[in-house]
N, C-alpha and C positions, 0 to 999 in steps of 0.2 A: 244508757247505760249505766245505771247506777253502780254494780257491783265491779265492772271494767273502770268506770273513774275511780274508784276507790282503792283499787288494787294495784295498777299501774305506779302509783307513786309510792305506796307501801312497800312495793318489791322491787320497786326501781327497774321494771324491765314492762315492756307494754303487754297488756293482757287483751285478749278478744275473745268474746263467745259466739259462738255459732252454733246453729240448731241442726240437730240431725237430719238426713235427706228423710227418713222415716222414723216413725216411732216404735217402731217393731209389732204393732198390732194392727194386721191390714183391714181390720172394720174402722178403724180411726183413722188410718191413712185414706182408706177410701173416703169417708165423710168430709176428710180436708179436701182433697182432689174436687169433689162435686159440689163445696160450696161455694158461694160466692165472693170468697174472701181470697183475696190474690194476693197477698203479702204473708212474710215469715215474721212471728215475733221473736225476739230473742228471748232466752230463757229468763234472763232477770228481769225483762220487762212484765214477760208472761206471770212471774212469780209476785211483781208487784202490781198487776192486775188483778191477778186471784186475790193477795191480800186484802186492796181497797175493795173488790166486791164482796168478801166476807164480812169486811167492818163494817160496810153499809147498812148490812141488814143483821148485825148484832153478835155473829160469833163470836169475834173477837173486842166487841166494843167496850166490855166491863173488866177485860183482864189486865192483871196489874202486872208489868213489866218493870223489873224480874219478878219472876212469881215469888212470894215472900216463903212458899213452903220451901223453895230451892233454896233461898238465901238462907234460912235457918238450919239448913242442911251442911252449909258451908260452899257452896257451889260459887265458882268465882266466874263474874261475865265479864265481857268486852266487847268493843264494836268490831266490825268486820275489818278496819285498817288495823288496830292493835293486834288483832290475831293473826294477821297477814306477815305483820311486821316482828312480832314474836316467835310465831310458829311455825309458819309457811316457809317463810324466807331462810329461817335457822334450818330448818330441814331440807329443803329444797332448792333454795338461792345458791 
């Protein structure tokens, strides 16, 4: 769990991500219940898998990060850990 692993030391508090019992969409829930998958992925694992899948097929392969257009506008970028330490901890810690 990459996010929890990063956020726990940054916030100096234990962080745990859990999946909700339902997606809120009956059709999706029924498909999951009737599928052969008997495990549940945590949110950060699911997002990681989605990113890897989309990257493999070229959707993000050529993307420059950070986007030079955003840098030109003066947008500031940071890591998840830096964001947790400077913003989340200050506001909610």
